[in-house]
C-alpha positions as CSV (number, residue, x, y, z in Angstrom):
1,M,0.0,0.0,0.0
2,A,2.8,2.4,0.9
3,S,4.6,1.7,-2.4
4,L,1.3,2.4,-4.3
5,R,1.0,5.7,-2.5
6,T,4.7,6.6,-3.3
7,M,4.0,5.8,-6.9
8,N,1.0,8.1,-7.0
9,L,3.0,11.0,-5.4
10,R,5.8,10.5,-7.9
11,M,3.2,10.5,-10.7
12,L,1.6,13.7,-9.3
13,R,5.1,15.4,-9.2
14,V,5.8,14.4,-12.8
15,L,2.4,15.8,-13.9
16,A,3.0,19.0,-12.0
17,I,6.4,19.5,-13.6
18,W,4.9,18.7,-17.0
19,A,2.1,21.3,-16.5
20,V,4.5,24.1,-15.4
21,T,6.7,23.3,-18.4
22,A,3.7,23.3,-20.7
23,L,2.6,26.7,-19.4
24,F,6.1,28.2,-20.1
25,L,6.2,26.7,-23.6
26,T,2.7,28.0,-24.5
27,G,3.4,31.6,-23.7
28,F,1.9,31.9,-20.2
29,S,5.2,32.4,-18.5
30,Y,4.8,36.1,-18.4
31,R,1.8,35.7,-16.0
32,I,3.7,33.2,-13.8
33,L,6.7,35.5,-13.6
34,G,4.5,38.5,-12.7
35,Q,5.1,40.5,-15.9
36,S,2.2,42.8,-16.9
37,K,2.0,41.7,-20.5
38,P,3.3,39.0,-22.8
39,P,6.7,39.2,-24.5
40,A,6.7,41.2,-27.7
41,P,6.1,39.1,-30.9
42,N,8.8,38.7,-33.4
43,F,8.1,41.7,-35.7
44,S,10.2,43.4,-38.3
45,L,9.8,46.0,-40.9
46,R,11.7,46.7,-44.1
47,L,11.4,50.0,-46.0
48,E,12.6,50.2,-49.6
49,L,12.7,53.3,-51.8
50,K,11.1,52.6,-55.2
51,S,11.4,56.0,-56.9
52,D,14.5,57.7,-58.1
53,P,15.4,60.5,-55.5
54,K,17.2,62.4,-58.3
55,G,20.2,63.0,-56.1
56,A,18.2,64.2,-53.0
57,D,19.3,62.8,-49.7
58,L,16.3,60.9,-48.2
59,N,18.2,59.1,-45.5
60,A,16.8,61.3,-42.6
61,L,13.2,60.9,-44.0
62,L,13.6,57.1,-44.4
63,R,15.0,56.8,-40.8
64,D,12.1,58.9,-39.4
65,M,9.5,56.9,-41.4
66,Y,10.9,53.6,-40.3
67,R,11.1,54.6,-36.6
68,S,7.6,56.1,-36.5
69,I,5.8,53.3,-38.5
70,K,7.5,50.6,-36.4
71,E,6.6,52.4,-33.2
72,K,2.9,52.7,-34.2
73,A,2.9,49.0,-35.3
74,Q,4.4,47.8,-32.0
75,E,2.0,50.0,-30.0
76,T,-1.1,48.5,-31.6
77,M,0.0,44.8,-32.2
78,P,-3.1,42.6,-32.8
79,R,-3.9,39.9,-30.2
80,A,-3.7,37.3,-32.9
81,V,0.0,38.2,-33.5
82,L,0.7,38.2,-29.8
83,A,-0.8,34.7,-29.7
84,G,1.6,33.6,-32.4
85,E,-0.3,34.3,-35.7
86,Q,2.2,34.6,-38.6
87,G,2.1,36.6,-41.7
88,A,3.9,39.0,-44.1
89,V,2.4,41.9,-45.9
90,I,3.9,44.2,-48.5
91,V,2.5,47.7,-48.9
92,H,3.1,50.4,-51.5
93,V,3.2,54.0,-50.2
94,E,3.5,57.4,-52.0
95,I,4.6,60.4,-49.9
96,Q,3.9,64.0,-51.0
97,S,6.4,66.9,-50.6
98,D,4.7,67.9,-47.3
99,G,5.1,64.4,-45.8
100,S,1.5,63.4,-46.2
101,L,0.2,60.3,-48.0
102,A,-0.3,60.9,-51.7
103,S,-4.0,60.1,-51.7
104,P,-6.7,58.1,-49.8
105,A,-5.8,55.2,-52.1
106,F,-2.5,54.8,-50.2
107,P,-1.2,52.9,-48.5
108,K,-2.0,50.0,-50.9
109,I,-1.4,46.3,-50.3
110,V,0.8,44.8,-52.9
111,I,1.0,41.3,-51.4
112,S,-1.5,40.3,-48.7
113,S,-0.6,38.1,-45.8
114,G,-3.9,36.3,-46.3
115,N,-5.0,37.5,-42.9
116,K,-7.3,40.6,-42.8
117,V,-6.2,41.5,-39.2
118,I,-2.6,41.5,-40.2
119,D,-3.1,43.4,-43.4
120,D,-5.3,46.0,-41.7
121,H,-2.7,46.4,-38.9
122,A,0.0,47.2,-41.4
123,I,-2.1,49.8,-43.3
124,N,-3.2,51.4,-40.0
125,A,0.3,51.6,-38.6
126,I,1.3,53.6,-41.7
127,R,-1.7,55.9,-41.5
128,K,-1.2,56.6,-37.8
129,A,2.4,57.4,-38.3
130,A,1.7,59.9,-41.1
131,P,2.3,62.7,-41.9
132,F,6.1,62.3,-42.0
133,D,8.8,64.9,-42.4
134,H,8.7,67.1,-45.5
135,L,10.7,65.9,-48.4
136,P,13.9,67.7,-49.2
137,T,13.3,70.4,-51.8
138,A,15.5,68.5,-54.4
139,A,13.3,65.4,-54.1
140,P,10.7,64.7,-56.7
141,A,7.2,64.2,-55.4
142,P,5.7,61.9,-54.8
143,V,8.3,59.5,-53.4
144,E,7.3,55.9,-53.8
145,M,8.2,53.3,-51.2
146,Q,7.5,49.7,-50.4
147,L,7.1,48.6,-46.8
148,S,7.3,44.9,-45.8
149,F,5.8,43.9,-42.5
150,Y,6.8,40.6,-41.0
151,Y,4.8,39.2,-38.1
152,N,6.3,36.2,-36.3
153,A,7.9,35.3,-39.7
154,L,11.3,35.6,-41.3
155,P,11.8,38.4,-43.8
156,R,11.7,37.4,-47.5
157,N,14.8,38.1,-49.5
């Protein structure tokens, strides 16, 4: 009888260890560790200039756009992405000389992630970050760019 009880206690210990391990592996570790929110998802952004700047230096504008769009995206990350949803979306943007989006038609999805929540998040991050800094006077307007958003996914080459 004592050996049966010992076996049951051992089995309970194994199950408890397994349950705690499962919680950590499924993303609930932040609650157990007392953190207020889950760890940030794997998110990256790539910005590519598509139009010829005609010799104008757009580096400061591109850095500002990258920073502000990524900040807005991270502030409003969808729950689905926080839960591990994956996707990549590519968006075309045109920026006017005053830093505003060229028209209501922009930003425009070039390649969808296949997930409306992720696609809408990318578009909204750009819209919330706009307007951007004014284009340098030497830059032709509008300036065309392509932004690639990667949610829990590796960037495409």
